[in-house]
C-alpha positions in Angstrom: 7.4 -19.8 -0.7 10.8 -21.4 0.8 12.5 -17.9 0.5 9.7 -17.3 3.2 10.1 -19.5 5.6 13.8 -19.5 5.5 13.0 -16.0 6.5 10.7 -16.5 9.1 13.4 -19.5 10.6 16.2 -17.2 10.6 14.0 -14.4 12.7 12.7 -16.7 15.2 14.5 -19.4 15.7 16.8 -19.3 18.6 18.8 -22.5 19.5 18.5 -22.8 23.6 22.1 -22.0 24.8 23.6 -25.3 25.3 27.1 -23.9 27.9 27.8 -27.1 29.0 27.5 -29.6 26.3 29.1 -26.4 24.0 32.5 -26.3 26.7 32.1 -30.5 26.1 33.1 -30.2 23.0 35.0 -27.7 22.9 37.4 -29.5 24.8 36.9 -33.0 23.1 37.9 -30.5 20.3 41.2 -28.8 21.6 42.4 -32.3 23.1 41.4 -33.9 19.1 44.0 -30.8 17.9 46.9 -32.3 20.4 46.5 -36.4 19.9 45.6 -35.8 16.3 48.2 -35.3 13.6 46.8 -33.4 10.7 45.6 -35.6 8.4 43.7 -37.3 11.4 42.0 -33.8 12.3 41.1 -32.3 9.0 39.4 -36.2 8.7 37.6 -35.7 12.1 36.9 -31.8 11.8 35.3 -32.7 8.3 33.2 -35.5 10.0 32.3 -32.5 12.8 31.0 -30.0 10.1 29.2 -32.3 8.4 27.8 -33.4 11.8 26.7 -29.4 12.2 25.3 -28.9 9.1 23.1 -31.8 9.2 21.7 -30.9 12.3 21.1 -27.5 10.9 19.9 -28.5 8.3 17.0 -31.2 10.5 16.4 -28.0 12.6 15.4 -25.9 10.0 12.9 -29.0 8.5 11.6 -28.8 11.7 11.3 -25.7 11.8 9.3 -25.4 8.6 6.9 -29.1 9.4 6.0 -27.0 12.5 5.0 -23.4 10.9 2.9 -25.4 7.5 1.2 -27.4 11.0 0.2 -23.8 13.0 -1.0 -22.3 9.7 -3.3 -25.5 8.7 -4.7 -25.3 12.5 -5.1 -21.7 12.1 -7.4 -22.3 9.3 -8.9 -24.6 10.3 -10.1 -22.6 13.2 -11.3 -19.8 11.2 -13.3 -22.3 9.3 -14.9 -23.2 12.1 -15.1 -20.0 13.4 -17.7 -19.3 10.6 -15.5 -18.0 8.4 -15.0 -14.7 10.1 -11.8 -12.5 9.1 -8.8 -13.2 10.5 -7.9 -10.2 11.3 -11.1 -10.5 14.0 -9.7 -13.0 15.5 -6.5 -11.8 16.4 -6.1 -9.7 19.6 -3.6 -6.3 20.0 -0.9 -8.3 20.6 -1.8 -10.6 16.7 -1.9 -13.6 19.1 -5.0 -15.5 17.9 -8.3 -15.9 20.1 -11.3 -17.4 19.3 -14.8 -16.4 21.0 -17.3 -18.7 22.3 -20.5 -18.6 20.1 -20.5 -16.6 17.3 -22.1 -13.6 16.3 -25.4 -14.8 14.9 -25.9 -16.6 18.6 -26.0 -13.4 20.4 
């Protein structure tokens, strides 16, 4: 199941562009390269790389948790909607919708 979640994450997760922050990071990185000696530069780069790996891992974990929450809500809505087939609640563009009432009430 984790492989499926990884594939969904790769397909649907698109980080919002942070151009100002990215530019600020690149400027600070350039300044560090100019001011630090090689051993200190390597240490700072290792810190930055590790921080980026943690951030990426947290983003994927958040995606996985959100997916499971959505799936649980979806199944609860399905059960609430008199156990009708899930496909009956999907619109033409595959969005989930619930109709007011059930067929038994009409």
